[in-house]
Every structure is written in C-alpha cells, then in structure tokens.
N, CA, C and O atoms as a MOPAC input file, in Angstrom:
PM7 MOZYME 1SCF
protein

 N     68.07800 1    57.13400 1    13.45800 1
 C     66.97200 1    56.71500 1    12.61300 1
 C     67.07000 1    55.20900 1    12.38200 1
 O     68.13600 1    54.68700 1    12.05600 1
 N     65.95600 1    54.52900 1    12.55200 1
 C     65.90600 1    53.09700 1    12.32000 1
 C     66.00800 1    52.82700 1    10.82600 1
 O     65.31600 1    53.44700 1    10.01900 1
 N     66.88000 1    51.89200 1    10.47500 1
 C     67.01800 1    51.49900 1     9.08300 1
 C     67.18500 1    49.99400 1     8.98300 1
 O     67.89400 1    49.37500 1     9.77600 1
 N     66.52300 1    49.42400 1     7.99800 1
 C     66.72500 1    48.04700 1     7.58600 1
 C     66.93800 1    48.07900 1     6.08500 1
 O     66.05200 1    48.48900 1     5.33700 1
 N     68.09900 1    47.65300 1     5.64700 1
 C     68.46700 1    47.75900 1     4.24100 1
 C     68.80900 1    46.38400 1     3.71100 1
 O     69.79400 1    45.77100 1     4.12300 1
 N     67.98600 1    45.90800 1     2.79500 1
 C     68.20700 1    44.60200 1     2.18100 1
 C     69.11500 1    44.72100 1     0.96800 1
 O     69.13800 1    45.74800 1     0.29000 1
 N     69.85300 1    43.66800 1     0.70700 1
 C     70.69700 1    43.60100 1    -0.46700 1
 C     70.83600 1    42.14500 1    -0.89500 1
 O     70.48800 1    41.23300 1    -0.14500 1
 N     71.34100 1    41.93900 1    -2.08900 1
 C     71.63900 1    40.60300 1    -2.57200 1
 C     70.67300 1    40.04200 1    -3.58500 1
 O     70.90400 1    38.95600 1    -4.11600 1
 N     69.59900 1    40.74900 1    -3.86900 1
 C     68.64000 1    40.26700 1    -4.83700 1
 C     69.18800 1    40.33100 1    -6.24900 1
 O     70.20900 1    40.96400 1    -6.51700 1
 N     68.48200 1    39.65700 1    -7.14200 1
 C     68.88600 1    39.64400 1    -8.53200 1
 C     68.20600 1    38.53500 1    -9.29000 1
 O     67.23500 1    37.94200 1    -8.82000 1
 N     68.72500 1    38.26300 1   -10.46600 1
 C     68.20800 1    37.21900 1   -11.33800 1
 C     69.01900 1    35.95000 1   -11.14300 1
 O     70.24900 1    35.98000 1   -11.16700 1
 N     68.33500 1    34.84800 1   -10.95200 1
 C     68.99800 1    33.56300 1   -10.76600 1
 C     68.20500 1    32.49200 1   -11.49900 1
 O     66.98100 1    32.57400 1   -11.60400 1
 N     68.90700 1    31.49600 1   -12.00000 1
 C     68.24400 1    30.40400 1   -12.69600 1
 C     67.61600 1    29.42500 1   -11.71800 1
 O     68.09000 1    29.28300 1   -10.59000 1
 N     66.55600 1    28.75100 1   -12.13900 1
 C     65.99400 1    27.70200 1   -11.27900 1
 C     67.06200 1    26.70800 1   -10.85300 1
 O     67.91100 1    26.30100 1   -11.64500 1
 N     67.00000 1    26.33000 1    -9.59100 1
 C     67.99800 1    25.45200 1    -9.02200 1
 C     69.18800 1    26.16500 1    -8.43000 1
 O     69.99800 1    25.54700 1    -7.73900 1
 N     69.31100 1    27.44800 1    -8.68600 1
 C     70.42200 1    28.21700 1    -8.18100 1
 C     70.21500 1    28.70300 1    -6.76600 1
 O     69.22000 1    28.37700 1    -6.11800 1
 N     71.16900 1    29.48900 1    -6.29400 1
 C     71.16200 1    29.99300 1    -4.93000 1
 C     71.40400 1    31.49100 1    -4.90100 1
 O     72.07500 1    32.04300 1    -5.77300 1
 N     70.85500 1    32.13500 1    -3.89900 1
 C     71.13200 1    33.52400 1    -3.58000 1
 C     71.17800 1    33.66600 1    -2.07300 1
 O     70.52200 1    32.92400 1    -1.34200 1
 N     71.96100 1    34.62800 1    -1.62100 1
 C     71.97800 1    34.96900 1    -0.20700 1
 C     71.62900 1    36.44100 1    -0.06500 1
 O     72.38000 1    37.31300 1    -0.50300 1
 N     70.49200 1    36.70900 1     0.54500 1
 C     70.07200 1    38.06800 1     0.82800 1
 C     70.59500 1    38.48500 1     2.18800 1
 O     70.77700 1    37.65000 1     3.07400 1
 N     70.83400 1    39.76800 1     2.35100 1
 C     71.28100 1    40.29400 1     3.62000 1
 C     70.44700 1    41.50300 1     3.99500 1
 O     70.06200 1    42.29300 1     3.13300 1
 N     70.17100 1    41.64500 1     5.27200 1
 C     69.45300 1    42.78800 1     5.81900 1
 C     70.33000 1    43.41300 1     6.88800 1
 O     70.62000 1    42.78500 1     7.90700 1
 N     70.74900 1    44.63800 1     6.66000 1
 C     71.60100 1    45.36300 1     7.59100 1
 C     70.75600 1    46.32800 1     8.41100 1
 O     70.02200 1    47.14700 1     7.85800 1
 N     70.86400 1    46.22700 1     9.73000 1
 C     70.04300 1    47.01500 1    10.64000 1
 C     70.87300 1    48.08300 1    11.34100 1
 O     72.05700 1    47.89200 1    11.61600 1
 N     70.22900 1    49.20600 1    11.62300 1
 C     70.86500 1    50.26300 1    12.39300 1
 C     69.79100 1    51.10600 1    13.06700 1
 O     68.63600 1    51.11000 1    12.64200 1
 N     70.17900 1    51.81800 1    14.11900 1
 C     69.27300 1    52.72800 1    14.79000 1
 C     68.44200 1    52.12200 1    15.90100 1
 O     67.58800 1    52.80000 1    16.47100 1
 N     68.67200 1    50.87200 1    16.21600 1
 C     67.97100 1    50.21800 1    17.31400 1
 C     68.81300 1    49.06300 1    17.81800 1
 O     69.80900 1    48.69200 1    17.19600 1
 N     68.41100 1    48.49300 1    18.94800 1
 C     69.16200 1    47.39400 1    19.54700 1
 C     68.78400 1    46.10400 1    18.83900 1
 O     67.82100 1    45.43000 1    19.20400 1
 N     69.55600 1    45.78300 1    17.83000 1
 C     69.24200 1    44.67200 1    16.94600 1
 C     69.02700 1    43.36800 1    17.69900 1
 O     68.09500 1    42.62300 1    17.39400 1
 N     69.87800 1    43.08400 1    18.67600 1
 C     69.81800 1    41.81200 1    19.38500 1
 C     68.57100 1    41.65700 1    20.24800 1
 O     68.30400 1    40.56500 1    20.74900 1
 N     67.81000 1    42.72200 1    20.43000 1
 C     66.56900 1    42.65400 1    21.19400 1
 C     65.35200 1    42.37100 1    20.32200 1
 O     64.22900 1    42.30100 1    20.82300 1
 N     65.56900 1    42.21100 1    19.03100 1
 C     64.47300 1    42.04500 1    18.08600 1
 C     64.56100 1    40.71900 1    17.36200 1
 O     65.61300 1    40.34400 1    16.84400 1
 N     63.44100 1    40.01500 1    17.33400 1
 C     63.32100 1    38.89700 1    16.40700 1
 C     63.29800 1    39.44700 1    14.98600 1
 O     62.86300 1    40.57500 1    14.75300 1
 N     63.76500 1    38.64900 1    14.05200 1
 C     63.82600 1    39.07600 1    12.66600 1
 C     63.04800 1    38.11900 1    11.78100 1
 O     63.08400 1    36.90200 1    11.96100 1
 N     62.35000 1    38.69600 1    10.83100 1
 C     61.54700 1    37.93400 1     9.87500 1
 C     61.94400 1    38.30800 1     8.45300 1
 O     62.46200 1    39.39500 1     8.19900 1
 N     61.68900 1    37.38800 1     7.54100 1
 C     61.69800 1    37.68600 1     6.11800 1
 C     60.30800 1    37.39800 1     5.56000 1
 O     59.68900 1    36.38400 1     5.88200 1
 N     59.83200 1    38.31200 1     4.71700 1
 C     58.59600 1    38.15400 1     3.97800 1
 C     58.88700 1    38.36400 1     2.50400 1
 O     59.90500 1    38.95100 1     2.13800 1
 N     57.99700 1    37.88700 1     1.67100 1
 C     58.11500 1    38.16000 1     0.24900 1
 C     56.74700 1    38.51800 1    -0.31200 1
 O     55.71400 1    38.12800 1     0.23300 1
 N     56.75800 1    39.26800 1    -1.41300 1
 C     55.52200 1    39.71000 1    -2.01800 1
 C     55.66000 1    39.77200 1    -3.52300 1
 O     56.65800 1    40.26400 1    -4.05000 1
 N     54.64800 1    39.27000 1    -4.21200 1
 C     54.54000 1    39.35100 1    -5.65700 1
 C     53.35200 1    40.24500 1    -5.97800 1
 O     52.31500 1    40.13100 1    -5.32600 1
 N     53.47100 1    41.13600 1    -6.96900 1
 C     52.33100 1    41.99800 1    -7.30600 1
 C     51.04800 1    41.21500 1    -7.51400 1
 O     51.02800 1    40.20200 1    -8.21200 1
 N     49.98200 1    41.69800 1    -6.90100 1
 C     48.69100 1    41.05400 1    -7.01100 1
 C     48.44500 1    39.95000 1    -6.01200 1
 O     47.36100 1    39.36800 1    -5.97900 1
 N     49.44700 1    39.65400 1    -5.19000 1
 C     49.30300 1    38.60900 1    -4.19200 1
 C     49.62500 1    39.16500 1    -2.80800 1
 O     50.31400 1    40.17700 1    -2.67900 1
 N     49.12100 1    38.49600 1    -1.78500 1
 C     49.36100 1    38.91700 1    -0.41200 1
 C     50.81500 1    38.67600 1    -0.02500 1
 O     51.48200 1    37.78900 1    -0.55600 1
 N     51.27600 1    39.47600 1     0.89900 1
 C     52.59600 1    39.26200 1     1.45400 1
 C     52.65800 1    37.90500 1     2.15300 1
 O     51.73000 1    37.52800 1     2.86900 1
 N     53.73900 1    37.18300 1     1.94500 1
 C     53.88800 1    35.82600 1     2.42600 1
 C     55.04200 1    35.73000 1     3.41500 1
 O     56.14700 1    36.19500 1     3.13800 1
 N     54.78400 1    35.13300 1     4.55300 1
 C     55.83900 1    34.86200 1     5.51700 1
 C     56.81200 1    33.84800 1     4.94600 1
 O     56.40500 1    32.86300 1     4.33000 1
 N     58.09900 1    34.09000 1     5.15200 1
 C     59.13400 1    33.20400 1     4.64400 1
 C     59.90800 1    32.53200 1     5.77100 1
 O     60.04700 1    31.30900 1     5.78700 1
 N     60.41000 1    33.32700 1     6.71300 1
 C     61.26300 1    32.77500 1     7.75900 1
 C     61.33500 1    33.73700 1     8.92900 1
 O     61.06500 1    34.92900 1     8.78400 1
 N     61.70300 1    33.20800 1    10.09900 1
 C     61.86800 1    34.01900 1    11.29200 1
 C     62.95900 1    33.42300 1    12.16300 1
 O     63.20300 1    32.21600 1    12.13500 1
 N     63.60900 1    34.27800 1    12.93300 1
 C     64.64000 1    33.84800 1    13.86200 1
 C     64.50200 1    34.63500 1    15.14700 1
 O     64.16900 1    35.82100 1    15.12600 1
 N     64.75600 1    33.97700 1    16.26600 1
 C     64.63300 1    34.60600 1    17.56200 1
 C     65.74800 1    35.61500 1    17.79900 1
 O     66.71200 1    35.69200 1    17.03700 1
 N     65.59600 1    36.38800 1    18.87100 1
 C     66.52900 1    37.48000 1    19.14000 1
 C     67.97900 1    37.03700 1    19.22000 1
 O     68.86600 1    37.68300 1    18.66300 1
 N     68.21400 1    35.94200 1    19.91000 1
 C     69.56600 1    35.44500 1    20.06700 1
 C     70.00600 1    34.47400 1    19.00000 1
 O     71.15100 1    34.02400 1    19.00500 1
 N     69.11900 1    34.14500 1    18.09100 1
 C     69.45600 1    33.22300 1    17.02500 1
 C     69.40500 1    31.76100 1    17.41500 1
 O     69.88200 1    30.90400 1    16.67000 1
 N     68.83100 1    31.46100 1    18.57600 1
 C     68.80200 1    30.08800 1    19.04800 1
 C     67.77100 1    29.22900 1    18.33100 1
 O     67.89200 1    28.00400 1    18.31100 1
 N     66.77300 1    29.84900 1    17.75000 1
 C     65.71500 1    29.09800 1    17.09500 1
 C     65.25100 1    29.85300 1    15.86700 1
 O     65.27000 1    31.08300 1    15.83400 1
 N     64.83900 1    29.11300 1    14.87100 1
 C     64.32400 1    29.71100 1    13.65100 1
 C     63.27300 1    28.81400 1    13.03800 1
 O     63.22600 1    27.61500 1    13.31200 1
 N     62.43400 1    29.39800 1    12.21100 1
 C     61.41800 1    28.65200 1    11.49200 1
 C     61.38600 1    29.14300 1    10.05700 1
 O     61.76400 1    30.27600 1     9.75700 1
 N     60.93100 1    28.27100 1     9.18600 1
 C     60.72800 1    28.63100 1     7.79100 1
 C     59.35400 1    28.16900 1     7.34900 1
 O     58.81900 1    27.18600 1     7.86100 1
 N     58.79400 1    28.88200 1     6.40100 1
 C     57.50700 1    28.50800 1     5.84900 1
 C     57.60700 1    27.16200 1     5.14300 1
 O     58.66500 1    26.78100 1     4.64300 1
 N     56.48300 1    26.45300 1     5.11300 1
 C     56.47400 1    25.15200 1     4.45900 1
 C     56.93000 1    25.23600 1     3.00300 1
 O     57.57100 1    24.31800 1     2.49300 1
 N     56.59800 1    26.32900 1     2.34500 1
 C     56.92700 1    26.47800 1     0.93800 1
 C     58.42000 1    26.55900 1     0.66900 1
 O     58.86200 1    26.32300 1    -0.45500 1
 N     59.20400 1    26.89000 1     1.69200 1
 C     60.64600 1    27.02100 1     1.51600 1
 C     61.43200 1    26.10800 1     2.43900 1
 O     62.66300 1    26.13600 1     2.43600 1
 N     60.74800 1    25.30800 1     3.21800 1
 C     61.41100 1    24.45500 1     4.19200 1
 C     62.38700 1    23.50400 1     3.52100 1
 O     62.07600 1    22.86100 1     2.51800 1
 N     63.58100 1    23.43500 1     4.10500 1
 C     64.62700 1    22.60000 1     3.56000 1
 C     65.45200 1    23.26700 1     2.49200 1
 O     66.49900 1    22.74800 1     2.10500 1
 N     65.00200 1    24.41500 1     2.00100 1
 C     65.71100 1    25.14100 1     0.95200 1
 C     66.27800 1    26.47100 1     1.43100 1
 O     67.33300 1    26.90400 1     0.96500 1
 N     65.58100 1    27.11900 1     2.35800 1
 C     65.99200 1    28.42900 1     2.85700 1
 C     66.42800 1    28.32300 1     4.30800 1
 O     65.96300 1    27.44800 1     5.03800 1
 N     67.31700 1    29.21000 1     4.72700 1
 C     67.71900 1    29.34300 1     6.11700 1
 C     67.86100 1    30.81600 1     6.46400 1
 O     68.06700 1    31.65000 1     5.58200 1
 N     67.75100 1    31.13500 1     7.75000 1
 C     67.73200 1    32.53600 1     8.18100 1
 C     68.76800 1    32.77400 1     9.28900 1
 O     68.39700 1    32.97900 1    10.44500 1
 N     70.03800 1    32.74900 1     8.95200 1
 C     71.05100 1    33.04600 1     9.96600 1
 C     71.09600 1    34.53100 1    10.31400 1
 O     70.77900 1    35.38000 1     9.48100 1
 N     71.49000 1    34.83700 1    11.54800 1
 C     71.69700 1    36.22700 1    11.94400 1
 C     73.04600 1    36.36900 1    12.61700 1
 O     73.58400 1    35.41400 1    13.17800 1
 N     73.57900 1    37.57000 1    12.55300 1
 C     74.86000 1    37.89000 1    13.15900 1
 C     74.65500 1    39.14700 1    13.98900 1
 O     74.71300 1    40.26100 1    13.46900 1
 N     74.41700 1    38.96100 1    15.27200 1
 C     74.13000 1    40.10800 1    16.12600 1
 C     75.33500 1    41.02700 1    16.30700 1
 O     75.17300 1    42.21500 1    16.58700 1
 N     76.54100 1    40.48500 1    16.14800 1
 C     77.72900 1    41.31600 1    16.26000 1
 C     77.81100 1    42.32900 1    15.12900 1
 O     78.37800 1    43.40900 1    15.29500 1
 N     77.24800 1    41.98200 1    13.98700 1
 C     77.27600 1    42.86300 1    12.82100 1
 C     75.91500 1    43.43700 1    12.46500 1
 O     75.77300 1    44.12000 1    11.45100 1
 N     74.92000 1    43.16500 1    13.28900 1
 C     73.56700 1    43.69000 1    13.07600 1
 C     73.01700 1    43.32700 1    11.69800 1
 O     72.48100 1    44.17400 1    10.98300 1
 N     73.15900 1    42.06800 1    11.34700 1
 C     72.62800 1    41.60400 1    10.07700 1
 C     71.84300 1    40.31400 1    10.25300 1
 O     72.11600 1    39.51300 1    11.14800 1
 N     70.87600 1    40.13800 1     9.39000 1
 C     70.17700 1    38.87000 1     9.24300 1
 C     70.15000 1    38.55100 1     7.75800 1
 O     69.86100 1    39.41400 1     6.92900 1
 N     70.45200 1    37.31100 1     7.43600 1
 C     70.51000 1    36.88200 1     6.04700 1
 C     69.39000 1    35.90300 1     5.74000 1
 O     68.78600 1    35.31500 1     6.63700 1
 N     69.13600 1    35.74800 1     4.48000 1
 C     68.25300 1    34.68800 1     3.99500 1
 C     69.02500 1    33.91000 1     2.94300 1
 O     69.23300 1    34.39000 1     1.82900 1
 N     69.44300 1    32.71400 1     3.30400 1
 C     70.14200 1    31.83800 1     2.37400 1
 C     69.10100 1    31.03700 1     1.60700 1
 O     68.32000 1    30.29100 1     2.19800 1
 N     69.09500 1    31.19100 1     0.30400 1
 C     68.09100 1    30.57100 1    -0.55300 1
 C     68.77100 1    29.61300 1    -1.51000 1
 O     69.59300 1    30.01800 1    -2.33200 1
 N     68.42700 1    28.35600 1    -1.40000 1
 C     68.97100 1    27.31800 1    -2.26100 1
 C     67.84800 1    26.65700 1    -3.04500 1
 O     66.67100 1    26.79400 1    -2.70800 1
 N     68.22600 1    25.94200 1    -4.08700 1
 C     67.26000 1    25.21000 1    -4.90700 1
 C     66.08600 1    26.09200 1    -5.30900 1
 O     64.92500 1    25.71000 1    -5.16300 1
 N     66.40100 1    27.25700 1    -5.80800 1
 C     65.36700 1    28.24600 1    -6.10100 1
 C     64.45600 1    27.80100 1    -7.23000 1
 O     64.88100 1    27.14300 1    -8.18000 1
 N     63.20600 1    28.17500 1    -7.10200 1
 C     62.16400 1    27.85800 1    -8.06100 1
 C     61.55400 1    29.13900 1    -8.59300 1
 O     61.64600 1    30.17900 1    -7.94200 1
 N     60.92800 1    29.08800 1    -9.77300 1
 C     60.26200 1    30.29100 1   -10.27800 1
 C     59.24500 1    30.86500 1    -9.29100 1
 O     59.06200 1    32.08100 1    -9.23900 1
 N     58.58900 1    30.01900 1    -8.51400 1
 C     57.62700 1    30.48400 1    -7.53300 1
 C     58.23500 1    31.26400 1    -6.38400 1
 O     57.50500 1    31.87500 1    -5.60300 1
 N     59.54900 1    31.25700 1    -6.26300 1
 C     60.22400 1    32.05000 1    -5.24500 1
 C     60.40900 1    33.50000 1    -5.66300 1
 O     60.85500 1    34.31900 1    -4.86000 1
 N     60.08000 1    33.82700 1    -6.88700 1
 C     60.20500 1    35.18900 1    -7.37900 1
 C     59.37800 1    36.15200 1    -6.54000 1
 O     58.24100 1    35.84500 1    -6.18300 1
 N     59.93500 1    37.30100 1    -6.22700 1
 C     59.21500 1    38.31100 1    -5.48700 1
 C     60.14800 1    39.33100 1    -4.88200 1
 O     61.36700 1    39.24900 1    -5.03500 1
 N     59.56400 1    40.29500 1    -4.19300 1
 C     60.32100 1    41.27700 1    -3.43600 1
 C     60.42900 1    40.77700 1    -2.00500 1
 O     59.41900 1    40.53800 1    -1.34400 1
 N     61.63900 1    40.62300 1    -1.53800 1
 C     61.90000 1    40.09300 1    -0.20600 1
 C     62.21800 1    41.23000 1     0.74500 1
 O     63.11000 1    42.03700 1     0.48500 1
 N     61.48200 1    41.29200 1     1.85500 1
 C     61.63700 1    42.33700 1     2.84700 1
 C     61.97800 1    41.73400 1     4.19700 1
 O     61.44700 1    40.68700 1     4.56900 1
 N     62.85700 1    42.38900 1     4.92700 1
 C     63.11700 1    41.96600 1     6.29700 1
 C     62.29300 1    42.82300 1     7.25800 1
 O     61.93500 1    43.96000 1     6.95300 1
 N     62.00600 1    42.24800 1     8.41900 1
 C     61.18700 1    42.88200 1     9.42600 1
 C     61.78700 1    42.60700 1    10.79200 1
 O     62.15600 1    41.47300 1    11.09800 1
 N     61.88200 1    43.63400 1    11.60400 1
 C     62.32500 1    43.51600 1    12.98400 1
 C     61.12700 1    43.64700 1    13.90000 1
 O     60.29500 1    44.53500 1    13.71300 1
 N     61.02800 1    42.76600 1    14.89600 1
 C     59.89100 1    42.75500 1    15.81500 1
 C     60.40800 1    42.67400 1    17.24100 1
 O     61.18300 1    41.77700 1    17.57300 1
 N     59.98200 1    43.61000 1    18.08600 1
 C     60.37300 1    43.57000 1    19.48200 1
 C     59.94900 1    44.81200 1    20.22700 1
 O     59.81200 1    45.88900 1    19.64700 1
 N     59.74100 1    44.65100 1    21.52500 1
 C     59.39300 1    45.78100 1    22.35900 1
 C     58.13900 1    46.50900 1    21.93800 1
 O     58.02700 1    47.72000 1    22.12800 1
 N     57.19700 1    45.78400 1    21.36600 1
 C     55.96100 1    46.38600 1    20.90400 1
 C     56.09700 1    47.18300 1    19.62200 1
 O     55.19500 1    47.93600 1    19.25600 1
 N     57.21600 1    47.02100 1    18.94100 1
 C     57.47200 1    47.76400 1    17.71100 1
 C     57.79900 1    46.80000 1    16.58600 1
 O     58.21700 1    45.66800 1    16.82900 1
 N     57.60800 1    47.25000 1    15.36000 1
 C     58.13600 1    46.52400 1    14.23200 1
 C     58.59000 1    47.49900 1    13.15700 1
 O     58.01700 1    48.57100 1    12.96200 1
 N     59.63500 1    47.08400 1    12.47800 1
 C     60.24600 1    47.90000 1    11.43800 1
 C     60.39400 1    47.05800 1    10.18300 1
 O     60.63200 1    45.85200 1    10.25500 1
 N     60.25200 1    47.70100 1     9.03900 1
 C     60.34600 1    47.03300 1     7.74500 1
 C     61.44600 1    47.62900 1     6.89900 1
 O     61.68700 1    48.83600 1     6.92800 1
 N     62.10700 1    46.77800 1     6.14800 1
 C     63.03100 1    47.24000 1     5.13500 1
 C     62.31500 1    47.54200 1     3.83200 1
 O     61.11200 1    47.31100 1     3.70300 1
 N     63.05400 1    48.05500 1     2.87600 1
 C     62.46300 1    48.48200 1     1.60800 1
 C     62.28900 1    47.34100 1     0.61500 1
 O     61.51100 1    47.45900 1    -0.33300 1
 N     62.99200 1    46.25500 1     0.81700 1
 C     62.87400 1    45.09100 1    -0.03400 1
 C     63.95000 1    44.99900 1    -1.09500 1
 O     64.51700 1    46.00500 1    -1.52200 1
 N     64.21900 1    43.78200 1    -1.50700 1
 C     65.12900 1    43.51100 1    -2.60700 1
 C     64.48000 1    42.48000 1    -3.52200 1
 O     63.87100 1    41.51900 1    -3.05300 1
 N     64.61100 1    42.68200 1    -4.80800 1
 C     63.90600 1    41.88300 1    -5.79600 1
 C     64.67800 1    40.61500 1    -6.12900 1
 O     65.88200 1    40.65100 1    -6.38300 1
 N     63.96700 1    39.49700 1    -6.12300 1
 C     64.51100 1    38.21400 1    -6.53400 1
 C     63.68600 1    37.70300 1    -7.70100 1
 O     62.46300 1    37.59800 1    -7.60700 1
 N     64.35400 1    37.38700 1    -8.79500 1
 C     63.68600 1    36.80900 1    -9.95600 1
 C     64.34300 1    35.48100 1   -10.28100 1
 O     65.55000 1    35.41100 1   -10.51200 1
 N     63.54800 1    34.43900 1   -10.29600 1
 C     64.03500 1    33.10000 1   -10.61800 1
 C     63.47800 1    32.72300 1   -11.98100 1
 O     62.27800 1    32.48900 1   -12.12600 1
 N     64.34100 1    32.66600 1   -12.96600 1
 C     63.92200 1    32.39100 1   -14.33200 1
 C     65.10900 1    31.90300 1   -15.13700 1
 O     66.26000 1    32.21400 1   -14.83300 1
 N     64.80400 1    31.12600 1   -16.17700 1
 C     65.84600 1    30.60800 1   -17.04400 1
 C     66.32100 1    31.66300 1   -18.02200 1
 O     67.20500 1    31.39700 1   -18.83600 1

C-alpha cells in the first residue's frame, strides 16, 4: 500500500525554524519527483517546493524562497521541508506529494502554526 506520512509540524514562534519530514513506502520513491504544498482553511492549496527524482534540482515558491529548502534522501525514502525564518503567513497544513509514472500520491498533512 502506498503511504506518505508527514511529521514534524507544531507551534513555532515567528523567526523560528521547523523541519518537516515525509516518509514514503509502497512505491519506488526514487522514481518520483516530490512536492510540498500547504493549505489554510478557506484558501486554495498553495505550492511550496519541489525536487526532482534524483534530488539534482529543486524549486521553491516565491513566497518561501530563501527561507525553505526541500532535501530528499532516496536511501531512506524521505523528503523533508526545512523551514527557516518562519512567518505567521506560513501557517497551514503541509502535505507532501509524489509525482511520477502518470501517478500522484498525497500524504495526510501535518499542521504548522507560526504564532507568538
């Protein structure tokens, strides 16, 4: 069974850091590009970051550029989202997504709240 399980969310103060992790199983992880999205109730899901299958290239949304990074570890079937200099606007449910071979899979999400 395909699974993507996010962890690492929580409450953090503005300016702080969190590292989210997405653990994958049930498919060939290294054959899939990985994305992170976030969503706040009442708003559309927002693209955050993406990394290629081998981890050679990655992109981040303008809203998080320079603050977030999306490393992956294909040996351990994980992709992380390193979040620095967090702002209240970064609050939301963060979900990982695997894309490849004409398929995509979503994790259940982990909640991030940035507040004093």
